[in-house]
N, C-alpha and C positions, 0 to 999 in steps of 0.2 A: 683489668688485665692489660699489660703493655703489649704492643705488637710492633714487629719490625717488618717493613714491606720487603717483598722480593727485590733483590738487588744484584748488581754485578759491577765489577770495576777493579780498581787497584787501591789497596789501603796502604798508606804510609805509616809504618809502625815505629819509626825512630831508630835510634842506634840498636844494633843487634850484635851481641857477642856470641860467636859460634863456640861449639864444644871444644874446638882446637885452641881457643883463646884469642883468635883474631876476630876482627869486627868490621862491620860496614856502618857508615854514619846514618843511613836511613834504609831500612829494609822495606821494600815495596812488595806486597803480596797480591797477586791477581786472584780473584775469587768469583764464584757465582753462587747464588742462592735460588732455591725453588720452593714455593709454598709460602705459608705465613707462620710466623713465630707466635706461639701462645704460651711460652714459658717453660714447657717441659717436653717439647716434641722435636727436639733438634737431633738430626742424624748427620754426622760428619762422614763424608765419603772420601777415602784416600786413593788417589790414582796410582797406576802402575808406572813403570820406569819412564817411558816417554809419553805418558798421558798428559792431560791438561785439566784445567778447572772446568772445562765444558763437558760435564758428565751427562747432560741430557739436553734435548732441544728445548728452547724457550717458546712459550706461546706468543711471545712478542718478538717478531723477526728482527726488529731494530736492535734488540739486545745482542743478538748474535753478531751483527755487523759492527756494533759499537764497542765490543769487548776488546780491550787491549790484549794482544796475543791471539787475536782471531785468525792470524796466519796459520794456526794449526789447521791442517787440511785433512779431509777424509777421515782417516782412522783415528785421529786425535780429537775430532769434533763429535760431540754427542756420543762419546765412546761407550756409555752404558745406558743408552736410550731405551733399550728393551727392559731394563730393570727399574729405572727412575722415571717417574712421571705420574700423571693422574691415573688412578686405578691400577697401577703396576705394583710390583713387589715392594718397592720403597715408594709409597703412595704420597705424592706431593699435595694431595688434598687433605692429608692427615699429618704429614711430617714437614718440618722446615729443614730442607736439605742444604748443606753447605759443602762446597768442594773448592779447595784452594790449590793452586799450582805451587809446588814445593820450591824452596830456595835452592839455587843451582840450576834450575830448569830454564827454559827459554820462551815460555808462553806468557810472559808478562810479569813474573816474579823475578826479583833481582838475582842475577847469575852471571856467569862469565861473559855473556854477550851484552850485558847491560852497560849503559854509560857509567863511567866512573866519575866521581866528583872532580871538577877541574883542579881543585886545590890539593889533591892527593898526588904524592910523588909516585911515579910509575916508571922507573928507569929502564925496565926491560922492554917497554913498548912506547917510546916517546912520540911515535908518529901516528897513533890512533887513540881514540877516546873510550875504549872499552876496557873492562876489567881484565878480560883474557885469563891467563893462568895466574894472575896476581889475586884473583878472587880467593877468599878463604876456603880451605877444604871443608866439605859439607858432610854431615852425618845424618842418619835417620833420626837421631835424637833432636837435631836442629829442626827437622820438619815438624815434629810434634810440638816443640816449643813455639815455633812460628805460628802454627795453627791455634795454639792456646792464646797467643797474643792477638791474632786476628779475631777470634771469638770474643775476647774481651772488648776489642774495638767495636764489634757488632752488638755488644750488650748481651751476649749469650754466656750463661754460667754452666750449669750441669747439662750433660748430654744424655739423650735417650740411648743413643748408640753411636759407636764408631765402626765403620765398615771399610774393609780394604782387601784387595787381592794382590798376590805376588808380593813385590816389595811394598805395595800399599798395605798388605796384610802385616808386614813387619811394622809399618807405621802404626797400624791399629794395636798391635801387641805392645808397642812402646807406650801408648796411651794407658793401657792397663797397668803397666809397670810404673810409669812416671806420674800419672794423674789418676790413681785408683779411686779417689773420692769424687771424680768429676764425670764419671760415665757409668751408666747402668748396665749396658750390654756391649759386648765386643764381638764382632764377626770377622774372623780371619780366614780368608779363602785362598787355597792353593799357595800356602806359604810355609815358613819354618822359622825357628828361632835363630837360624844362621844358615849360610850356604854351605854345601858340601864341597869337597876338594875338586870334583869334576867340574862343577859350575864355576868355581873360582878360576880354574885353569882356562875354561872357554872365555870367560870375561877378560882375563889377562891377554889372551890372543887377540880378542876384539879391540882392546885398547891399543895393542901394539900395531894393529893394522892402521889405526888412525895416526899414531905417532910416526909410523914408517912412511906415510905419505909426505913427500917433500913440501907440499903446500901447507902442511900443518905449521911448519916454521916455528916450532916451540910454542904453539898456541897463539902466535901473533899473526893471524891471517885476516884480521878485520881491516876495513878501509875500502873505499871505492876502487874498483878495478882489480882488486886482489883476488886471485883464485883461492878458494878454500880447499880443505882436504876431502873433496867429494868422493874420490875413489876409496880412500881409507875408511870413511864413514859408511859408505855403501857396503864394504866388506864386513865391517863390524855389525851392521844391521843384518846381513845374511847369516853370520855366525850366530847372532842372537836369535834369529827367527828359527833356525834349525833346533834350537833348544826348546822352543815353544810347541813343537809338533811331536807327535809320537811316531814310532817306527811303523805301526799299523796304518795310521792315516796317510803317511807318505807312500807306503807300498800300495795302498788302495788307489791313490791318485796317480802315482808316477811309476808303478811297477814296470820293469823292463819287458815283461812278457805281454803287456797290454798292446793291443793292435794300434799301430801308428804312433806310438809314444815318442819315438826318437827320430822323427822325420822333419824336425824344425830347422830353420835356417839360422846361421850364426851371425848374419849380417849386422843386426843391431844389438846383439847380445854381448856377453862377457864384460859388461860395464864399460865397453869401449877400450878395453885393454888390448895391447898388440897380440896378434895370434901366435900361438906356440907352433913349432914346426910341424907337429903331427895333427893340427886342428882340422886340416882339409880332409884327412883320412877318416877321422872318427866323428860321430854325430854330436850335435849340440842337443843335449837331452832336455826333455821337458822339465825335469826337476831343476836344471840350470836356468831355463827360461823363467820358471816360477820365482826362483830366488832373485833373478835380475829384476823381475817385475816388482817384488817386494821392496827392493832397494831403490828403485827408480824414483827420483824426486825426494827421497828422504832428506837429503842434504838441503833441499830448498825449504824445508819446514822445521828442521831441527839443527841445533848447533853442535858441532863436533866436540868442543870443550865441555859443553853440558853433558854429552854422552860419557865423556871421561869421568866427570865429577859424580854423576849419578850412579854409574856402575860401581865406582869406588865406595860410595855410601852404602850401596846394597851389599857389596862384598865384605865390608868391615863391620856390618851390624852383627851384634851378638847379644841376644836377649839376656843372657846371664851376666853380662858385664857389670862389675861392681857388686855382684852377688855370687854365692857359691854355685847355684844351679838355676835352671829356668823356674823351678818351683819356688825357690827363694825370691826370685825377681818378681813373681806374680803373687806372692803371699799376701800382700796388702789389698789386693783386689777382691771386693766382696760382691761384685755384680755377677752376671751370667755370661757365658761364652758359647759361641757356636763356631766350630771348625768345619769347613767344607774342603774336601779333597777329591781328587779324580784318579781313577785306577791307572790310567796310562800316562800320568804326569810324572816324568822322571826328573824334571827340574826341581819341583817341590813335591815330594812323594807322600803317599798315604801314611807311610810309617812316620814321617816327620810330623804330620798333623796329629797322629796318634800320640806321639811324644808330648806335643803341646797340650793335648787333652789331659794326659796324665799329670802334667805340671799344674794345670788349673785345678784338677781334682785333689792334688796334694794339699791345696789351700782351702779345700771344702767349697770351692766355687762351683755352682751348678754348671755343667758343661755337656754339650752334645757334639759328637763328631759324626757328621753326615758324609758318607762315602758315596760318590756318584760313579757308576760304572760307565765309563766313556773311553773311546779310543782317540779322542782329540788331543790328548796331551795337555800341556800347560794352557793352551788357548781356550780350554773348555769353558771356563767361567764367563767368557764373553760370547762364545758362539752357541752355548746351550742354555739360554735364559729360561727355557721351559723346565729345566731341572734345577737350576739355581734359585729361581724365583719363589717356588712354594715354601721350601724350608726357611728362606730369608724372610719372607712375608710373615710366616707364622711365628718365627723367633722374635721379630720386632714387636709383634702384638702380644705374645703370651710367654716369651722366654722359652726355656727348654721344655716347658709343658705343651708347647705348640704341637699340633697333630703331626705336621710334616717333619718335625725335627726330633720328635720323641725317640729316645734310644731304648724305650721299653723299661726304663727305670733301673736297668742294670749297668749303665755306664758303658755299654758296648757300642760298636759302630753299626750304623744302619746303612745298607746299600740300596740306592735308588736306581732302578733299572730304566735306562732310556728307551725311547721308542726305536723301532728298527732303522728309521731313516736318520741321517746325520747331515748337519750343515757341511757344505763342501769345504775342502781345505783352503781354497782361495778366498773364503769369506773371513779368514783370520783377521781379527781387529786388535790383536793384543798390544803391540808396541808401536807407538809413533803415529 
């Protein structure tokens, strides 16, 4: 039996033609692996929008420091460490886990912030050496194709499972559609076959916040001494973060009737923006302070152009593209599927996961839809590992027959009730 040792680094995959028809001469993909490969135990984990390849802590600290793209700080580092690792739901003593940073991102995989080859003409930005907005438009389909190329590079063929949340869940669905013969099980968490109009609108406003920052400069803000569109990116981050929380969790944490909630000082707040005329009269509310905290430093670890590119990829994804329906798109998949959704998630709703479950069932694929009662909103799959872990663990081991994922054989939804206590809102780890 051949084995592949645990690894990390950047794989050069050669010329890559994107779905849009444009190409890069050498696509580099940053990746990490955990566990040992034994031929049929590979689990591919797909990260969310501003996540990274660093899905879990390594038992070898030097790997953490030596990884290209290690500039991912805090929330992008070891972003699913409660789920991936020895003895955890995705048990790295049993599975060989691969996580790759997607094309268009900025944590080591080729994207807008990457150096462009010197021999490529780039007339729009002659005074810096980055791709910038000359980088090809990226789609979720490109992410799956790049992952397939990386796995070939690593000597990996068929997968035990592909697992992803949010846009990473879209990525996992694309595997079931594009490579139905390459994967046994698909886990799509807090996701959908496409975004709804409200989420599309909010993403559009977030992108406009970046583009309205004069320092964006048409995407050409690279180079020593040049200020980037930090304020625009911070505002985009805040808009995005509001999407990840639920009304109930925000009210519990920041409700106006709570004692002492609105007594904060505005001195360091408001992202450094000039005060409005009425600012001295009205309070700087705790919810504003929280959003400023979430945005603080985001521009230091994430690239504004990458944010534009990746949100576009998420917005444009449509599982049924090239097919009549989602069911048609998934018809060739003969493996098993697990859908996880959360009751207070209005970004990707329970109803959207139910629709996906119906699409899998239409092709006679065994599927379970596990509904978790949570008021955390879209963040729940990262802040509630105690509820995500059991069904995920059982599904990887036994498929839809697993005890914690069984829907009773009737194809219905199962509701998993959480414990009374919840992780605090400020523990959110979802994006970036």
